LOKOLPA-365136 format. One record per residue (C-alpha): residue in one letter; x, y, z. Coordinates in steps of 0.05 Angstrom, whole numbers, always signed. Layout:
+------+--------+--------+--------+
! code !      u !      v !      w !
+------+--------+--------+--------+
!    A !      X !      Y !      Z !
...
+------+--------+--------+--------+
//
This chain:
+------+--------+--------+--------+
! code !      u !      v !      w !
+------+--------+--------+--------+
!    M !  +1341 !  +2093 !  +1102 !
!    M !  +1286 !  +2145 !  +1111 !
!    S !  +1332 !  +2189 !  +1153 !
!    E !  +1372 !  +2204 !  +1089 !
!    K !  +1311 !  +2232 !  +1054 !
!    K !  +1300 !  +2307 !  +1046 !
!    K !  +1254 !  +2337 !  +1098 !
!    L !  +1183 !  +2354 !  +1078 !
!    P !  +1174 !  +2430 !  +1073 !
!    I !  +1114 !  +2440 !  +1119 !
!    G !  +1103 !  +2515 !  +1127 !
!    I !  +1169 !  +2534 !  +1092 !
!    E !  +1160 !  +2602 !  +1059 !
!    F !  +1232 !  +2622 !  +1045 !
!    F !  +1262 !  +2595 !   +981 !
!    K !  +1334 !  +2595 !  +1008 !
!    D !  +1314 !  +2546 !  +1063 !
!    F !  +1302 !  +2489 !  +1014 !
!    K !  +1375 !  +2480 !   +995 !
!    R !  +1405 !  +2505 !  +1060 !
!    D !  +1364 !  +2459 !  +1104 !
!    N !  +1354 !  +2402 !  +1054 !
!    F !  +1279 !  +2406 !  +1043 !
!    Y !  +1243 !  +2372 !   +986 !
!    Y !  +1227 !  +2422 !   +931 !
!    V !  +1177 !  +2416 !   +876 !
!    D !  +1210 !  +2456 !   +821 !
!    K !  +1169 !  +2517 !   +802 !
!    T !  +1227 !  +2559 !   +777 !
!    G !  +1199 !  +2557 !   +706 !
!    F !  +1153 !  +2611 !   +733 !
!    I !  +1212 !  +2659 !   +729 !
!    R !  +1224 !  +2644 !   +655 !
!    D !  +1151 !  +2653 !   +636 !
!    L !  +1145 !  +2716 !   +677 !
!    V !  +1203 !  +2753 !   +644 !
!    R !  +1179 !  +2732 !   +575 !
!    S !  +1106 !  +2754 !   +582 !
!    R !  +1100 !  +2801 !   +641 !
!    G !  +1064 !  +2867 !   +643 !
!    S !  +1084 !  +2928 !   +685 !
!    V !  +1037 !  +2901 !   +740 !
!    N !  +1021 !  +2827 !   +744 !
!    L !   +966 !  +2799 !   +789 !
!    F !   +962 !  +2725 !   +804 !
!    T !   +900 !  +2701 !   +840 !
!    R !   +897 !  +2631 !   +871 !
!    P !   +863 !  +2600 !   +932 !
!    R !   +901 !  +2600 !   +998 !
!    R !   +955 !  +2549 !  +1010 !
!    F !   +973 !  +2540 !   +936 !
!    G !  +1044 !  +2567 !   +940 !
!    K !  +1034 !  +2641 !   +925 !
!    S !  +1079 !  +2665 !   +982 !
!    L !  +1135 !  +2616 !   +966 !
!    N !  +1133 !  +2635 !   +892 !
!    L !  +1140 !  +2709 !   +909 !
!    N !  +1198 !  +2694 !   +955 !
!    M !  +1229 !  +2654 !   +899 !
!    L !  +1224 !  +2715 !   +854 !
!    K !  +1256 !  +2758 !   +907 !
!    T !  +1313 !  +2708 !   +917 !
!    F !  +1326 !  +2705 !   +842 !
!    F !  +1321 !  +2778 !   +821 !
!    E !  +1349 !  +2815 !   +882 !
!    I !  +1419 !  +2844 !   +881 !
!    G !  +1463 !  +2797 !   +920 !
!    A !  +1427 !  +2734 !   +896 !
!    E !  +1462 !  +2667 !   +908 !
!    P !  +1464 !  +2630 !   +841 !
!    C !  +1478 !  +2564 !   +877 !
!    L !  +1407 !  +2564 !   +905 !
!    F !  +1382 !  +2551 !   +834 !
!    D !  +1433 !  +2499 !   +813 !
!    G !  +1400 !  +2439 !   +780 !
!    L !  +1331 !  +2473 !   +777 !
!    E !  +1293 !  +2487 !   +713 !
!    I !  +1312 !  +2561 !   +710 !
!    S !  +1386 !  +2544 !   +712 !
!    K !  +1378 !  +2516 !   +641 !
!    E !  +1358 !  +2586 !   +617 !
!    T !  +1428 !  +2614 !   +617 !
!    A !  +1411 !  +2678 !   +579 !
!    I !  +1356 !  +2695 !   +629 !
!    C !  +1400 !  +2680 !   +688 !
!    E !  +1456 !  +2723 !   +661 !
!    Q !  +1409 !  +2781 !   +647 !
!    Y !  +1364 !  +2779 !   +708 !
!    M !  +1393 !  +2739 !   +766 !
!    G !  +1417 !  +2785 !   +822 !
!    K !  +1410 !  +2847 !   +779 !
!    Y !  +1352 !  +2887 !   +811 !
!    P !  +1333 !  +2920 !   +876 !
!    V !  +1270 !  +2886 !   +903 !
!    I !  +1217 !  +2911 !   +951 !
!    S !  +1177 !  +2852 !   +979 !
!    I !  +1119 !  +2858 !  +1029 !
!    S !  +1063 !  +2813 !  +1052 !
!    L !   +996 !  +2843 !  +1074 !
!    K !   +972 !  +2779 !  +1106 !
!    D !   +977 !  +2809 !  +1177 !
!    V !   +947 !  +2877 !  +1160 !
!    E !   +883 !  +2870 !  +1200 !
!    G !   +850 !  +2893 !  +1263 !
!    M !   +784 !  +2905 !  +1297 !
!    D !   +785 !  +2977 !  +1273 !
!    F !   +818 !  +3018 !  +1218 !
!    Q !   +871 !  +3048 !  +1264 !
!    M !   +896 !  +2980 !  +1285 !
!    A !   +900 !  +2956 !  +1213 !
!    Y !   +934 !  +3022 !  +1193 !
!    D !   +986 !  +3011 !  +1248 !
!    M !   +997 !  +2939 !  +1224 !
!    L !  +1010 !  +2965 !  +1154 !
!    G !  +1060 !  +3013 !  +1184 !
!    I !  +1096 !  +2955 !  +1218 !
!    V !  +1100 !  +2917 !  +1152 !
!    V !  +1128 !  +2977 !  +1114 !
!    S !  +1176 !  +2994 !  +1171 !
!    R !  +1203 !  +2923 !  +1172 !
!    E !  +1217 !  +2925 !  +1097 !
!    A !  +1248 !  +2995 !  +1102 !
!    R !  +1298 !  +2968 !  +1153 !
!    R !  +1323 !  +2919 !  +1101 !
!    F !  +1350 !  +2980 !  +1064 !
!    S !  +1386 !  +3013 !  +1123 !
!    F !  +1449 !  +3014 !  +1080 !
!    L !  +1417 !  +3072 !  +1042 !
!    L !  +1431 !  +3116 !  +1103 !
!    E !  +1505 !  +3113 !  +1082 !
!    S !  +1492 !  +3125 !  +1008 !
!    D !  +1526 !  +3186 !   +976 !
!    K !  +1470 !  +3186 !   +924 !
!    L !  +1415 !  +3208 !   +972 !
!    M !  +1399 !  +3275 !  +1001 !
!    Q !  +1399 !  +3284 !  +1077 !
!    Y !  +1324 !  +3298 !  +1080 !
!    E !  +1313 !  +3232 !  +1043 !
!    K !  +1355 !  +3195 !  +1094 !
!    D !  +1317 !  +3230 !  +1150 !
!    Q !  +1251 !  +3207 !  +1122 !
!    L !  +1277 !  +3137 !  +1112 !
!    M !  +1300 !  +3136 !  +1184 !
!    G !  +1230 !  +3157 !  +1206 !
!    M !  +1201 !  +3102 !  +1164 !
!    M !  +1249 !  +3051 !  +1194 !
!    K !  +1226 !  +3074 !  +1263 !
!    G !  +1153 !  +3067 !  +1243 !
!    N !  +1137 !  +3141 !  +1246 !
!    F !  +1075 !  +3146 !  +1203 !
!    E !  +1038 !  +3201 !  +1240 !
!    K !  +1032 !  +3239 !  +1175 !
!    T !   +981 !  +3200 !  +1134 !
!    A !  +1017 !  +3217 !  +1069 !
!    Y !  +1079 !  +3180 !  +1092 !
!    I !  +1047 !  +3112 !  +1092 !
!    H !  +1007 !  +3125 !  +1029 !
!    N !  +1072 !  +3144 !   +993 !
!    S !  +1116 !  +3093 !  +1029 !
!    L !  +1127 !  +3042 !   +973 !
!    R !  +1136 !  +3097 !   +921 !
!    F !  +1187 !  +3131 !   +965 !
!    L !  +1227 !  +3066 !   +974 !
!    T !  +1229 !  +3056 !   +898 !
!    E !  +1255 !  +3127 !   +890 !
!    L !  +1311 !  +3116 !   +941 !
!    L !  +1332 !  +3049 !   +912 !
!    Y !  +1333 !  +3077 !   +841 !
!    E !  +1374 !  +3137 !   +862 !
!    H !  +1424 !  +3092 !   +897 !
!    Y !  +1431 !  +3037 !   +844 !
!    G !  +1409 !  +3072 !   +780 !
!    I !  +1368 !  +3009 !   +767 !
!    P !  +1291 !  +3005 !   +766 !
!    V !  +1259 !  +2968 !   +823 !
!    I !  +1217 !  +2904 !   +825 !
!    V !  +1159 !  +2907 !   +874 !
!    L !  +1128 !  +2843 !   +902 !
!    I !  +1063 !  +2847 !   +943 !
!    D !  +1034 !  +2783 !   +973 !
!    E !   +963 !  +2772 !   +999 !
!    Y !   +940 !  +2841 !   +976 !
!    D !   +867 !  +2827 !   +989 !
!    V !   +872 !  +2803 !  +1062 !
!    P !   +866 !  +2875 !  +1090 !
!    L !   +803 !  +2885 !  +1049 !
!    D !   +772 !  +2820 !  +1073 !
!    K !   +787 !  +2836 !  +1146 !
!    A !   +762 !  +2908 !  +1137 !
!    Y !   +697 !  +2883 !  +1108 !
!    Q !   +687 !  +2835 !  +1166 !
!    N !   +701 !  +2890 !  +1218 !
!    G !   +664 !  +2949 !  +1187 !
!    Y !   +718 !  +2995 !  +1159 !
!    Y !   +719 !  +2971 !  +1087 !
!    Q !   +715 !  +3039 !  +1051 !
!    E !   +772 !  +3067 !  +1093 !
!    M !   +816 !  +3008 !  +1076 !
!    V !   +798 !  +3011 !  +1002 !
!    S !   +819 !  +3083 !  +1001 !
!    L !   +886 !  +3067 !  +1035 !
!    I !   +904 !  +3008 !   +991 !
!    R !   +883 !  +3045 !   +928 !
!    S !   +927 !  +3103 !   +945 !
!    L !   +986 !  +3059 !   +966 !
!    F !   +982 !  +3020 !   +901 !
!    S !   +968 !  +3079 !   +856 !
!    Q !  +1029 !  +3118 !   +878 !
!    A !  +1076 !  +3057 !   +876 !
!    L !  +1051 !  +3024 !   +812 !
!    K !  +1021 !  +3079 !   +768 !
!    T !  +1067 !  +3123 !   +725 !
!    N !  +1127 !  +3107 !   +768 !
!    E !  +1191 !  +3113 !   +728 !
!    N !  +1229 !  +3079 !   +785 !
!    L !  +1189 !  +3015 !   +776 !
!    Y !  +1213 !  +2958 !   +732 !
!    F !  +1153 !  +2913 !   +744 !
!    A !  +1108 !  +2889 !   +801 !
!    V !  +1079 !  +2821 !   +819 !
!    I !  +1018 !  +2818 !   +865 !
!    T !   +983 !  +2757 !   +893 !
!    G !   +917 !  +2745 !   +928 !
!    C !   +856 !  +2700 !   +929 !
!    L !   +806 !  +2748 !   +897 !
!    R !   +809 !  +2791 !   +836 !
!    I !   +785 !  +2857 !   +865 !
!    A !   +751 !  +2903 !   +815 !
!    K !   +801 !  +2948 !   +780 !
!    E !   +758 !  +3008 !   +793 !
!    S !   +763 !  +2994 !   +867 !
!    I !   +838 !  +2984 !   +877 !
!    F !   +877 !  +2985 !   +812 !
!    T !   +848 !  +3048 !   +780 !
!    G !   +887 !  +3075 !   +722 !
!    L !   +942 !  +3022 !   +719 !
!    N !   +970 !  +3011 !   +649 !
!    N !   +995 !  +2945 !   +622 !
!    F !   +960 !  +2909 !   +680 !
!    K !   +960 !  +2834 !   +669 !
!    I !   +915 !  +2787 !   +710 !
!    R !   +925 !  +2712 !   +713 !
!    S !   +867 !  +2680 !   +751 !
!    I !   +851 !  +2607 !   +760 !
!    S !   +815 !  +2606 !   +693 !
!    D !   +876 !  +2628 !   +653 !
!    V !   +918 !  +2578 !   +616 !
!    D !   +987 !  +2610 !   +624 !
!    F !  +1023 !  +2600 !   +691 !
!    A !   +971 !  +2548 !   +711 !
!    E !  +1022 !  +2495 !   +732 !
!    Y !  +1062 !  +2540 !   +778 !
!    F !  +1012 !  +2544 !   +835 !
!    G !   +996 !  +2477 !   +866 !
!    F !  +1022 !  +2408 !   +847 !
!    T !  +1009 !  +2371 !   +782 !
!    D !   +994 !  +2297 !   +779 !
!    K !  +1065 !  +2282 !   +757 !
!    E !  +1095 !  +2322 !   +814 !
!    V !  +1052 !  +2286 !   +866 !
!    R !  +1070 !  +2218 !   +838 !
!    E !  +1144 !  +2236 !   +841 !
!    M !  +1139 !  +2260 !   +913 !
!    L !  +1102 !  +2198 !   +937 !
!    S !  +1152 !  +2154 !   +901 !
!    Y !  +1211 !  +2191 !   +932 !
!    Y !  +1183 !  +2179 !  +1002 !
!    E !  +1162 !  +2108 !   +984 !
!    V !  +1088 !  +2119 !  +1000 !
!    E !  +1063 !  +2113 !   +928 !
!    D !  +1010 !  +2062 !   +949 !
!    S !   +970 !  +2121 !   +977 !
!    F !   +966 !  +2156 !   +910 !
!    E !   +894 !  +2140 !   +894 !
!    A !   +870 !  +2163 !   +963 !
!    I !   +910 !  +2227 !   +958 !
!    K !   +881 !  +2240 !   +889 !
!    E !   +810 !  +2231 !   +914 !
!    W !   +821 !  +2277 !   +973 !
!    Y !   +866 !  +2332 !   +948 !
!    D !   +864 !  +2334 !   +871 !
!    G !   +808 !  +2360 !   +828 !
!    Y !   +825 !  +2433 !   +819 !
!    H !   +826 !  +2457 !   +747 !
!    F !   +871 !  +2517 !   +734 !
!    G !   +870 !  +2535 !   +661 !
!    N !   +881 !  +2469 !   +626 !
!    V !   +918 !  +2436 !   +683 !
!    D !   +892 !  +2389 !   +738 !
!    I !   +921 !  +2412 !   +804 !
!    Y !   +928 !  +2384 !   +875 !
!    C !   +928 !  +2428 !   +937 !
!    P !  +1003 !  +2427 !   +957 !
!    W !   +989 !  +2441 !  +1030 !
!    D !   +947 !  +2378 !  +1034 !
!    V !   +995 !  +2333 !   +997 !
!    I !  +1056 !  +2354 !  +1038 !
!    N !  +1021 !  +2347 !  +1105 !
!    Q !   +989 !  +2280 !  +1087 !
!    C !  +1055 !  +2254 !  +1062 !
!    D !  +1085 !  +2273 !  +1129 !
!    K !  +1030 !  +2233 !  +1164 !
!    L !  +1044 !  +2173 !  +1120 !
!    L !  +1118 !  +2174 !  +1137 !
!    T !  +1099 !  +2165 !  +1210 !
!    W !  +1044 !  +2114 !  +1197 !
!    A !  +1036 !  +2080 !  +1130 !
!    E !   +962 !  +2068 !  +1144 !
!    A !   +947 !  +2139 !  +1166 !
!    P !   +877 !  +2160 !  +1144 !
!    M !   +868 !  +2220 !  +1098 !
!    E !   +858 !  +2284 !  +1137 !
!    A !   +829 !  +2353 !  +1120 !
!    H !   +892 !  +2396 !  +1125 !
!    W !   +870 !  +2454 !  +1080 !
!    E !   +803 !  +2457 !  +1114 !
!    N !   +835 !  +2467 !  +1182 !
!    S !   +876 !  +2527 !  +1159 !
!    S !   +816 !  +2574 !  +1151 !
!    S !   +747 !  +2590 !  +1180 !
!    N !   +712 !  +2570 !  +1115 !
!    A !   +664 !  +2627 !  +1130 !
!    I !   +643 !  +2635 !  +1057 !
!    V !   +612 !  +2565 !  +1056 !
!    R !   +576 !  +2582 !  +1121 !
!    D !   +549 !  +2646 !  +1090 !
!    I !   +522 !  +2615 !  +1027 !
!    I !   +487 !  +2559 !  +1065 !
!    A !   +459 !  +2607 !  +1116 !
!    A !   +431 !  +2652 !  +1061 !
!    A !   +408 !  +2596 !  +1016 !
!    T !   +342 !  +2603 !   +980 !
!    E !   +305 !  +2540 !   +959 !
!    T !   +339 !  +2544 !   +891 !
!    T !   +407 !  +2550 !   +923 !
!    K !   +392 !  +2491 !   +969 !
!    S !   +376 !  +2449 !   +909 !
!    Q !   +441 !  +2470 !   +876 !
!    I !   +481 !  +2453 !   +938 !
!    E !   +447 !  +2385 !   +940 !
!    A !   +470 !  +2374 !   +868 !
!    L !   +541 !  +2393 !   +885 !
!    I !   +550 !  +2348 !   +946 !
!    S !   +519 !  +2292 !   +906 !
!    G !   +575 !  +2298 !   +855 !
!    E !   +536 !  +2336 !   +803 !
!    A !   +553 !  +2403 !   +769 !
!    V !   +516 !  +2469 !   +771 !
!    E !   +521 !  +2521 !   +717 !
!    K !   +534 !  +2593 !   +736 !
!    V !   +554 !  +2659 !   +705 !
!    L !   +607 !  +2686 !   +752 !
!    I !   +633 !  +2756 !   +767 !
!    P !   +707 !  +2758 !   +746 !
!    E !   +721 !  +2822 !   +786 !
!    L !   +692 !  +2830 !   +855 !
!    T !   +682 !  +2881 !   +910 !
!    Y !   +664 !  +2861 !   +980 !
!    T !   +605 !  +2909 !   +979 !
!    D !   +571 !  +2865 !   +927 !
!    I !   +549 !  +2818 !   +981 !
!    D !   +509 !  +2874 !  +1014 !
!    G !   +472 !  +2893 !   +950 !
!    E !   +397 !  +2899 !   +950 !
!    N !   +388 !  +2850 !   +892 !
!    E !   +384 !  +2778 !   +917 !
!    D !   +407 !  +2749 !   +850 !
!    E !   +469 !  +2793 !   +851 !
!    R !   +486 !  +2774 !   +922 !
!    Q !   +480 !  +2700 !   +905 !
!    T !   +524 !  +2710 !   +843 !
!    Y !   +576 !  +2743 !   +887 !
!    L !   +576 !  +2685 !   +935 !
!    W !   +583 !  +2633 !   +880 !
!    S !   +639 !  +2674 !   +849 !
!    V !   +678 !  +2677 !   +914 !
!    L !   +668 !  +2602 !   +925 !
!    F !   +700 !  +2591 !   +857 !
!    A !   +757 !  +2640 !   +867 !
!    T !   +775 !  +2614 !   +935 !
!    G !   +778 !  +2540 !   +916 !
!    Y !   +711 !  +2514 !   +944 !
!    L !   +687 !  +2501 !   +873 !
!    T !   +725 !  +2489 !   +808 !
!    D !   +710 !  +2483 !   +734 !
!    A !   +687 !  +2415 !   +710 !
!    E !   +706 !  +2436 !   +639 !
!    K !   +727 !  +2498 !   +602 !
!    P !   +674 !  +2553 !   +609 !
!    K !   +630 !  +2565 !   +548 !
!    N !   +602 !  +2633 !   +532 !
!    G !   +619 !  +2657 !   +602 !
!    V !   +581 !  +2600 !   +635 !
!    H !   +620 !  +2559 !   +686 !
!    K !   +602 !  +2486 !   +699 !
!    L !   +621 !  +2482 !   +773 !
!    I !   +636 !  +2421 !   +816 !
!    I !   +665 !  +2408 !   +885 !
!    P !   +738 !  +2392 !   +871 !
!    N !   +752 !  +2335 !   +919 !
!    R !   +734 !  +2295 !   +981 !
!    E !   +764 !  +2344 !  +1030 !
!    V !   +724 !  +2404 !  +1004 !
!    Q !   +661 !  +2361 !  +1001 !
!    G !   +671 !  +2348 !  +1075 !
!    I !   +673 !  +2423 !  +1087 !
!    Y !   +604 !  +2431 !  +1055 !
!    E !   +577 !  +2372 !  +1093 !
!    K !   +602 !  +2398 !  +1160 !
!    R !   +573 !  +2467 !  +1147 !
!    I !   +507 !  +2437 !  +1127 !
!    R !   +506 !  +2396 !  +1192 !
!    Y !   +522 !  +2458 !  +1234 !
!    W !   +467 !  +2496 !  +1199 !
!    F !   +418 !  +2438 !  +1206 !
!    K !   +434 !  +2429 !  +1280 !
!    A !   +425 !  +2503 !  +1295 !
!    K !   +360 !  +2507 !  +1256 !
!    I !   +329 !  +2445 !  +1289 !
!    I !   +349 !  +2457 !  +1361 !
!    S !   +324 !  +2529 !  +1356 !
!    D !   +255 !  +2497 !  +1353 !
!    T !   +262 !  +2475 !  +1425 !
!    V !   +195 !  +2441 !  +1433 !
!    R !   +202 !  +2395 !  +1373 !
!    W !   +275 !  +2380 !  +1386 !
!    K !   +260 !  +2360 !  +1458 !
!    Q !   +204 !  +2316 !  +1433 !
!    F !   +254 !  +2282 !  +1387 !
!    C !   +304 !  +2270 !  +1443 !
!    D !   +249 !  +2244 !  +1489 !
!    A !   +227 !  +2196 !  +1434 !
!    V !   +298 !  +2170 !  +1424 !
!    K !   +312 !  +2155 !  +1497 !
!    S !   +244 !  +2124 !  +1510 !
!    G !   +243 !  +2079 !  +1449 !
!    D !   +186 !  +2115 !  +1414 !
!    A !   +211 !  +2095 !  +1345 !
!    E !   +148 !  +2118 !  +1309 !
!    N !   +157 !  +2189 !  +1335 !
!    V !   +232 !  +2188 !  +1322 !
!    Q !   +217 !  +2171 !  +1249 !
!    K !   +162 !  +2223 !  +1243 !
!    L !   +203 !  +2280 !  +1272 !
!    F !   +268 !  +2263 !  +1236 !
!    N !   +229 !  +2262 !  +1170 !
!    E !   +201 !  +2331 !  +1187 !
!    F !   +270 !  +2357 !  +1202 !
!    M !   +300 !  +2329 !  +1138 !
!    A !   +244 !  +2357 !  +1095 !
!    D !   +268 !  +2427 !  +1109 !
!    S !   +342 !  +2411 !  +1101 !
!    I !   +394 !  +2399 !  +1047 !
!    S !   +398 !  +2326 !  +1026 !
!    I !   +444 !  +2283 !   +984 !
!    R !   +419 !  +2256 !   +919 !
!    D !   +422 !  +2184 !   +892 !
!    T !   +482 !  +2194 !   +847 !
!    F !   +551 !  +2163 !   +838 !
!    V !   +576 !  +2189 !   +905 !
!    K !   +601 !  +2129 !   +945 !
!    K !   +549 !  +2096 !   +990 !
!    E !   +592 !  +2105 !  +1052 !
!    M !   +597 !  +2179 !  +1039 !
!    K !   +522 !  +2185 !  +1034 !
!    E !   +514 !  +2147 !  +1099 !
!    N !   +565 !  +2192 !  +1133 !
!    F !   +525 !  +2253 !  +1112 !
!    Y !   +461 !  +2230 !  +1147 !
!    H !   +501 !  +2200 !  +1204 !
!    G !   +531 !  +2269 !  +1217 !
!    M !   +464 !  +2304 !  +1216 !
!    L !   +434 !  +2256 !  +1267 !
!    L !   +496 !  +2258 !  +1310 !
!    G !   +493 !  +2334 !  +1315 !
!    L !   +422 !  +2332 !  +1341 !
!    L !   +438 !  +2280 !  +1394 !
!    Q !   +502 !  +2312 !  +1417 !
!    A !   +465 !  +2377 !  +1431 !
!    E !   +431 !  +2341 !  +1490 !
!    G !   +485 !  +2357 !  +1540 !
!    S !   +465 !  +2308 !  +1594 !
!    W !   +477 !  +2247 !  +1549 !
!    S !   +541 !  +2211 !  +1532 !
!    V !   +542 !  +2208 !  +1456 !
!    R !   +598 !  +2175 !  +1418 !
!    S !   +608 !  +2164 !  +1344 !
!    N !   +641 !  +2105 !  +1308 !
!    V !   +669 !  +2078 !  +1373 !
!    E !   +696 !  +2008 !  +1381 !
!    S !   +643 !  +1964 !  +1411 !
!    G !   +638 !  +1888 !  +1410 !
!    V !   +673 !  +1863 !  +1347 !
!    G !   +658 !  +1923 !  +1303 !
!    Y !   +643 !  +1997 !  +1300 !
!    T !   +574 !  +2026 !  +1312 !
!    D !   +553 !  +2091 !  +1280 !
!    I !   +525 !  +2123 !  +1343 !
!    R !   +524 !  +2099 !  +1414 !
!    L !   +492 !  +2140 !  +1469 !
!    E !   +479 !  +2132 !  +1543 !
!    V !   +427 !  +2166 !  +1587 !
!    P !   +460 !  +2153 !  +1655 !
!    S !   +401 !  +2178 !  +1697 !
!    M !   +355 !  +2126 !  +1665 !
!    K !   +409 !  +2071 !  +1656 !
!    T !   +386 !  +2071 !  +1584 !
!    G !   +430 !  +2064 !  +1522 !
!    C !   +418 !  +2068 !  +1448 !
!    V !   +454 !  +2038 !  +1389 !
!    I !   +440 !  +2072 !  +1322 !
!    E !   +463 !  +2045 !  +1255 !
!    V !   +451 !  +2090 !  +1194 !
!    K !   +446 !  +2062 !  +1124 !
!    Y !   +434 !  +2095 !  +1057 !
!    A !   +373 !  +2065 !  +1023 !
!    E !   +397 !  +2057 !   +951 !
!    N !   +341 !  +2073 !   +903 !
!    G !   +293 !  +2081 !   +961 !
!    Q !   +298 !  +2009 !   +985 !
!    Y !   +284 !  +2027 !  +1058 !
!    D !   +264 !  +1957 !  +1083 !
!    R !   +327 !  +1925 !  +1057 !
!    A !   +371 !  +1980 !  +1087 !
!    C !   +335 !  +1976 !  +1154 !
!    A !   +343 !  +1901 !  +1156 !
!    E !   +417 !  +1907 !  +1140 !
!    A !   +426 !  +1958 !  +1196 !
!    M !   +390 !  +1915 !  +1248 !
!    S !   +427 !  +1853 !  +1227 !
!    Q !   +494 !  +1890 !  +1234 !
!    I !   +476 !  +1913 !  +1304 !
!    A !   +460 !  +1841 !  +1324 !
!    N !   +516 !  +1805 !  +1289 !
!    E !   +572 !  +1853 !  +1309 !
!    G !   +554 !  +1855 !  +1383 !
!    Y !   +548 !  +1930 !  +1386 !
!    I !   +507 !  +1930 !  +1451 !
!    Q !   +559 !  +1893 !  +1493 !
!    S !   +595 !  +1956 !  +1516 !
!    L !   +529 !  +1986 !  +1539 !
!    W !   +517 !  +1926 !  +1585 !
!    Q !   +588 !  +1934 !  +1611 !
!    D !   +573 !  +2007 !  +1627 !
!    G !   +514 !  +1986 !  +1670 !
!    M !   +457 !  +2003 !  +1623 !
!    Q !   +393 !  +1964 !  +1639 !
!    T !   +355 !  +1980 !  +1575 !
!    V !   +383 !  +1986 !  +1504 !
!    H !   +344 !  +2013 !  +1445 !
!    K !   +367 !  +1990 !  +1377 !
!    Y !   +352 !  +2034 !  +1317 !
!    G !   +366 !  +2017 !  +1244 !
!    I !   +355 !  +2081 !  +1205 !
!    A !   +351 !  +2080 !  +1129 !
!    C !   +357 !  +2148 !  +1094 !
!    Y !   +343 !  +2167 !  +1023 !
!    K !   +343 !  +2239 !   +998 !
!    K !   +298 !  +2277 !  +1047 !
!    S !   +264 !  +2220 !  +1083 !
!    C !   +279 !  +2160 !  +1128 !
!    K !   +250 !  +2096 !  +1154 !
!    I !   +267 !  +2065 !  +1222 !
!    S !   +269 !  +1994 !  +1247 !
!    Y !   +271 !  +1984 !  +1322 !
!    S !   +278 !  +1934 !  +1377 !
!    V !   +295 !  +1937 !  +1451 !
!    E !   +333 !  +1893 !  +1499 !
!    K !   +333 !  +1890 !  +1575 !
!    N !   +395 !  +1866 !  +1613 !
!    S !   +365 !  +1798 !  +1621 !
!    P !   +364 !  +1739 !  +1573 !
!    N !   +289 !  +1731 !  +1583 !
!    A !   +271 !  +1804 !  +1573 !
!    I !   +281 !  +1814 !  +1498 !
!    L !   +220 !  +1849 !  +1467 !
+------+--------+--------+--------+
//
């Protein structure tokens, strides 16, 4: 039965493939209708990565470009708009490029990559070499562009403008220009130290193609960040920006609740709806609640293979998440407190910068640098609005369980690096763990946590709080390379949080971490020790030849802990 279902469109970026290869399509063609009714000359749409920007741009290309196949839109929302289809479908020359691969360790490499992108697009118009509307010198320059000859700097700066001129001369019809991932070259340039050169190149490229160009019908540009107009889009008239805060077009990037329910029902995995909502929903674009489509599609695919498949962090694994690392690494005490509020399910209020430049992060003013970081976290999907902003103030929250996990992991990485850099104290901690010096383990772990980011006693689920502290402790123990440290492994009749072995000493440790609700340390410690005993967690350590097993029940609350401890020898008469 399932073999008759449409295939899930994992990684599909070309609109034509959905019908040709029978992929499931969440209908976003209403985007075309709204665009033609309310567009400007240049239209910028900013959304986080993996929210369907590239597919939507390819959809526009497929609809507008001369030679369009009407059958690809049969049965879709736009097909009901007969007047729009008659006026626009297949009626315009279209230039479509993506700048997602325009990067390099230096400016020359990135420049060459841009040349490859432009050359590839120019080759799509090789038919112009036979046009009787073009002059020979124009054909010669086009041939050079097709070959990737951009030795003259002006050629690449003027490349998009030049293509619009040729297409207009040939067809007598103004050209639609589509530019995807426009801000990727700027991000890569900032990371690799040639930002100003790249700004100059992109500004010139865009200015010539998009400003006072009588050959241009309109342009659509997508990216994650809204780069300051003065930096890139200087002098553009009728320039419309639709960011994640804008109401119009909000439903066309990402999946709505209704669309997710329909997809899960189609694939008969609707029982997983609540878990998918917890993990991948929570974004607020304009007035619409949005799911990350990359997550939903990938998780649905997992569920088709195994109905009990656990939720996974698909969006997280498609990027470095460097911005979260940066804000945690640069956190002041105030920022730490705000991050604690966020991961505890609370909101923080911030005035954000709507237009950004990458140089803002290097400013001399600490408040401005922090504002920049918070603004980028919001624009790139690591934070979202809890409610409609009031007087320019955003009430920010972490959107869902997956993104919360990203923060927690980055906090643990930061915590681990910070603690083990103090070699003496970290070694003392490890020595205390393996020798059963529970008093010193408790003292040192409390000292470590006092300087860290904690989780507050809020409505966040208890198991999530426990996982947070579990992860911090695990990172410290795993850094001791001579130990065997395993987490949540099957042992006895249950699962222990952390199990470690020190082979040279034939010593093992079982550690169970509990969150002490409302600071009830003794109760949480007792629960942890009882669980170790009742679930038989130490049996696998005996089987591995350990002669001594230390049992730790660790209760954590905010930035402190309490530890209960006992030890067993591999003899029924040697229990201490």
